[in-house]
LUMBAVO-993321 format. One record per atom (N, C-alpha, C): x, y, z. Coordinates in steps of 0.05 Angstrom, whole numbers, padded with zeros to 5 digits, always signed. Last residue first. Example, Ala and Ser with C-alpha at 12.3 -4.5 7.8 and 13.67 -1.06 7.14 Angstrom:
residues 2
+00257-00045+00142
+00273-00021+00143
+00258+00001+00157
+00264-00114+00156
+00246-00090+00156
+00264-00066+00156
***
This chain:
residues 162
+02284+01985+01468
+02302+02006+01458
+02322+01994+01439
+02256+01937+01470
+02241+01961+01471
+02258+01984+01461
+02260+01876+01435
+02275+01897+01448
+02258+01923+01447
+02214+01823+01446
+02225+01844+01429
+02240+01864+01446
+02194+01755+01446
+02205+01778+01459
+02216+01797+01439
+02136+01733+01408
+02164+01732+01415
+02172+01757+01430
+02070+01722+01436
+02088+01734+01417
+02117+01732+01427
+02030+01705+01470
+02044+01685+01454
+02063+01697+01433
+01983+01759+01467
+01995+01736+01480
+02010+01719+01460
+01986+01831+01469
+01982+01806+01454
+01995+01782+01468
+01992+01881+01488
+01980+01862+01506
+01975+01835+01492
+02058+01907+01473
+02029+01907+01470
+02018+01885+01488
+02113+01951+01489
+02100+01924+01490
+02070+01927+01485
+02137+01998+01440
+02125+01992+01466
+02114+01963+01466
+02200+02019+01410
+02173+02008+01409
+02163+02003+01437
+02246+02059+01371
+02236+02049+01396
+02208+02037+01392
+02262+02083+01325
+02280+02064+01336
+02270+02051+01362
+02226+02122+01310
+02226+02097+01295
+02244+02076+01307
+02217+02173+01328
+02214+02151+01348
+02216+02124+01334
+02234+02234+01320
+02239+02209+01306
+02239+02186+01325
+02182+02281+01332
+02205+02266+01341
+02210+02242+01322
+02134+02304+01322
+02157+02321+01321
+02182+02308+01329
+02089+02274+01316
+02099+02278+01343
+02122+02297+01345
+02083+02275+01261
+02060+02284+01278
+02070+02289+01306
+02130+02253+01243
+02125+02281+01237
+02103+02291+01256
+02123+02201+01261
+02146+02216+01271
+02141+02246+01266
+02079+02186+01231
+02077+02187+01260
+02099+02204+01271
+02102+02189+01179
+02079+02206+01186
+02076+02209+01216
+02140+02148+01182
+02149+02176+01179
+02127+02195+01186
+02119+02103+01235
+02121+02111+01207
+02132+02139+01206
+02147+02063+01285
+02135+02088+01278
+02139+02094+01248
+02133+01993+01286
+02152+02015+01286
+02138+02040+01276
+02079+01966+01325
+02093+01970+01299
+02112+01994+01301
+02095+01945+01391
+02078+01960+01373
+02093+01962+01346
+02113+01878+01409
+02117+01906+01408
+02097+01919+01389
+02115+01821+01454
+02116+01834+01428
+02121+01863+01429
+02116+01801+01505
+02091+01803+01492
+02092+01817+01465
+02163+01802+01534
+02153+01776+01525
+02128+01778+01508
+02216+01843+01523
+02188+01843+01530
+02175+01818+01518
+02280+01862+01544
+02263+01844+01530
+02235+01845+01541
+02324+01911+01535
+02302+01904+01552
+02283+01887+01536
+02396+01911+01530
+02370+01909+01518
+02348+01902+01539
+02451+01917+01536
+02437+01894+01549
+02410+01890+01537
+02477+01961+01517
+02474+01938+01498
+02459+01915+01510
+02478+02006+01547
+02503+01990+01545
+02500+01966+01528
+02427+02023+01549
+02444+02037+01531
+02470+02021+01527
+02409+01990+01590
+02400+01984+01563
+02418+01998+01543
+02434+02011+01634
+02438+01983+01629
+02429+01975+01601
+02414+02064+01634
+02442+02059+01627
+02447+02029+01620
+02348+02068+01604
+02366+02065+01627
+02394+02057+01618
+02334+02114+01551
+02335+02087+01562
+02354+02086+01585
+02297+02173+01560
+02323+02162+01556
+02323+02133+01566
+02239+02201+01527
+02253+02186+01549
+02281+02177+01541
+02213+02222+01485
+02222+02241+01506
+02238+02227+01528
+02197+02179+01455
+02217+02196+01443
+02228+02216+01464
+02157+02158+01487
+02183+02144+01486
+02205+02161+01474
+02118+02197+01476
+02128+02193+01503
+02155+02179+01503
+02111+02187+01421
+02120+02214+01430
+02131+02212+01459
+02091+02135+01423
+02116+02141+01410
+02128+02167+01418
+02042+02146+01449
+02062+02128+01461
+02090+02133+01449
+02016+02178+01411
+02023+02189+01437
+02045+02172+01451
+02011+02140+01370
+02026+02165+01365
+02035+02177+01392
+01979+02101+01394
+02005+02094+01384
+02023+02119+01381
+01949+02132+01453
+01948+02122+01426
+01976+02115+01417
+01952+02110+01522
+01958+02129+01501
+01954+02116+01473
+01895+02088+01561
+01922+02084+01550
+01927+02103+01527
+01861+02126+01610
+01860+02112+01584
+01889+02110+01573
+01847+02116+01675
+01867+02128+01657
+01867+02112+01631
+01799+02133+01718
+01805+02113+01697
+01824+02127+01677
+01809+02147+01786
+01807+02157+01759
+01814+02134+01740
+01770+02126+01840
+01795+02122+01825
+01791+02131+01796
+01733+02132+01879
+01735+02153+01858
+01761+02151+01842
+01688+02091+01914
+01713+02094+01901
+01712+02116+01880
+01645+02119+01965
+01649+02103+01940
+01677+02110+01929
+01659+02118+02036
+01654+02132+02011
+01660+02114+01987
+01631+02063+02076
+01653+02081+02068
+01646+02095+02042
+01579+02058+02119
+01588+02052+02092
+01608+02073+02084
+01574+02029+02182
+01579+02053+02167
+01590+02046+02140
+01568+01987+02216
+01552+01986+02191
+01556+02012+02175
+01602+02001+02259
+01606+01975+02245
+01592+01975+02218
+01607+02042+02294
+01605+02049+02265
+01608+02024+02248
+01612+02022+02345
+01590+02040+02339
+01587+02048+02310
+01623+01958+02361
+01634+01979+02344
+01612+01997+02336
+01612+01940+02430
+01606+01939+02402
+01620+01961+02387
+01637+01946+02479
+01617+01924+02476
+01610+01919+02446
+01707+01956+02485
+01681+01965+02476
+01662+01941+02474
+01746+01924+02504
+01747+01952+02513
+01720+01966+02506
+01751+01872+02486
+01730+01879+02505
+01733+01906+02518
+01781+01861+02444
+01794+01860+02469
+01776+01869+02492
+01745+01867+02402
+01757+01841+02406
+01770+01839+02433
+01736+01923+02407
+01714+01904+02413
+01726+01876+02419
+01785+01943+02391
+01775+01949+02418
+01753+01930+02426
+01785+01925+02338
+01806+01916+02356
+01797+01920+02385
+01743+01956+02318
+01740+01927+02319
+01761+01914+02338
+01768+02006+02322
+01744+02001+02338
+01739+01970+02340
+01808+01998+02283
+01815+02005+02311
+01792+01999+02330
+01777+01989+02238
+01796+01968+02247
+01804+01973+02276
+01751+02038+02232
+01736+02014+02238
+01754+01992+02249
+01796+02070+02220
+01780+02075+02244
+01763+02051+02252
+01812+02047+02171
+01830+02046+02194
+01814+02051+02220
+01766+02060+02141
+01775+02032+02144
+01793+02028+02168
+01768+02115+02142
+01746+02101+02155
+01753+02072+02160
+01815+02123+02111
+01813+02134+02138
+01792+02119+02154
+01798+02101+02063
+01819+02087+02078
+01819+02097+02107
+01761+02139+02048
+01752+02112+02052
+01773+02096+02069
+01795+02181+02040
+01776+02183+02062
+01766+02155+02069
+01821+02162+01994
+01836+02168+02018
+01818+02169+02043
+01778+02159+01959
+01793+02135+01966
+01809+02139+01991
+01762+02212+01953
+01745+02195+01969
+01760+02169+01976
+01819+02257+01959
+01801+02239+01944
+01785+02221+01963
+01818+02318+01998
+01830+02294+01988
+01810+02276+01974
+01788+02364+02010
+01817+02367+02005
+01830+02342+01994
+01736+02351+02018
+01741+02377+02007
+01770+02380+01998
+01735+02304+02045
+01732+02303+02016
+01734+02330+02003
+01740+02321+02099
+01763+02309+02085
+01760+02309+02055
+01687+02339+02111
+01710+02357+02113
+01733+02346+02097
+01657+02292+02102
+01651+02316+02088
+01674+02336+02088
+01681+02257+02140
+01681+02251+02111
+01677+02276+02095
+01669+02283+02188
+01697+02279+02180
+01699+02274+02150
+01613+02279+02187
+01626+02305+02188
+01655+02303+02179
+01607+02223+02187
+01598+02239+02164
+01611+02266+02163
+01624+02214+02239
+01640+02204+02217
+01633+02218+02191
+01582+02237+02267
+01609+02248+02270
+01628+02239+02248
+01540+02204+02249
+01539+02233+02245
+01567+02245+02246
+01554+02153+02269
+01553+02158+02240
+01553+02188+02233
+01599+02164+02326
+01574+02154+02312
+01575+02162+02283
+01632+02154+02383
+01637+02159+02355
+01613+02147+02341
+01625+02137+02435
+01608+02159+02425
+01614+02168+02396
+01663+02099+02444
+01635+02089+02442
+01617+02112+02432
+01709+02130+02452
+01705+02115+02427
+01677+02106+02423
+01699+02196+02478
+01701+02167+02483
+01694+02152+02457
+01736+02250+02448
+01710+02238+02455
+01714+02208+02460
+01782+02270+02427
+01772+02282+02452
+01745+02271+02461
+01795+02245+02379
+01812+02240+02403
+01801+02251+02429
+01772+02253+02330
+01757+02237+02350
+01772+02234+02377
+01805+02286+02298
+01775+02286+02295
+01760+02274+02318
+01857+02277+02315
+01847+02305+02315
+01816+02305+02313
+01857+02220+02308
+01859+02232+02335
+01850+02261+02335
+01853+02217+02250
+01833+02205+02268
+01834+02217+02296
+01896+02246+02225
+01868+02249+02218
+01849+02241+02240
+01948+02240+02244
+01942+02263+02227
+01912+02268+02224
+01949+02193+02276
+01959+02219+02286
+01949+02243+02271
+01926+02155+02240
+01916+02159+02267
+01924+02186+02278
+01960+02159+02197
+01932+02166+02194
+01919+02171+02221
+02008+02141+02221
+02007+02167+02209
+01978+02177+02206
+01994+02089+02236
+02002+02108+02257
+02000+02137+02246
+01982+02067+02186
+01962+02068+02207
+01969+02089+02227
+02032+02071+02160
+02008+02085+02149
+01987+02088+02170
+02063+02038+02192
+02069+02067+02190
+02046+02083+02180
+02037+01989+02181
+02039+01999+02208
+02044+02029+02208
+02047+01985+02126
+02020+01987+02136
+02019+01998+02164
+02103+01981+02126
+02091+02004+02113
+02062+02008+02122
+02111+01932+02154
+02121+01958+02165
+02108+01982+02152
+02053+01892+02158
+02076+01900+02143
+02085+01927+02154
+02033+01864+02221
+02029+01882+02199
+02055+01887+02184
+02048+01833+02264
+02032+01820+02243
+02029+01838+02218
+02073+01867+02300
+02089+01845+02289
+02074+01831+02266
+02033+01901+02319
+02053+01911+02300
+02070+01889+02287
+01996+01890+02357
+01992+01877+02331
+02015+01884+02311
+02011+01919+02401
+02005+01890+02404
+02002+01876+02377
+02014+01973+02385
+02038+01957+02388
+02033+01927+02390
+01969+02001+02387
+01975+01988+02362
+01999+01970+02364
***
């Protein structure tokens, strides 16, 4: 991997080396690269998905394919034996945004950064949520009326969050 290390971001390089040492070499290090096949990759995928998300396993396979493609480009291999292998489907969780009441409760639990407490203020170019009502404050158990969150509206004036 050293021949390409100058082209990769340092974090990408470290990630590749880590994944190679922790996952790929233990799984495939004792067999010739040309003998890595879909069945063996399936075994790795099945084993890894027991303990990590499919996204992580998908990245493992992406790195493995990149290494095998590198070997083909430099004529160490005649072909990539898993070139057509389909990586696991994405399992990224969809995180729903909090309701206004939940957002106010979250803000009520946070402390503004020191730079904001000193009067600098945090400006948000997209406006803010309406100030908390007394009912909202009672529902959350906190008085969050002095804080607001940015919304996704366009063309609104900047507002202070704290």
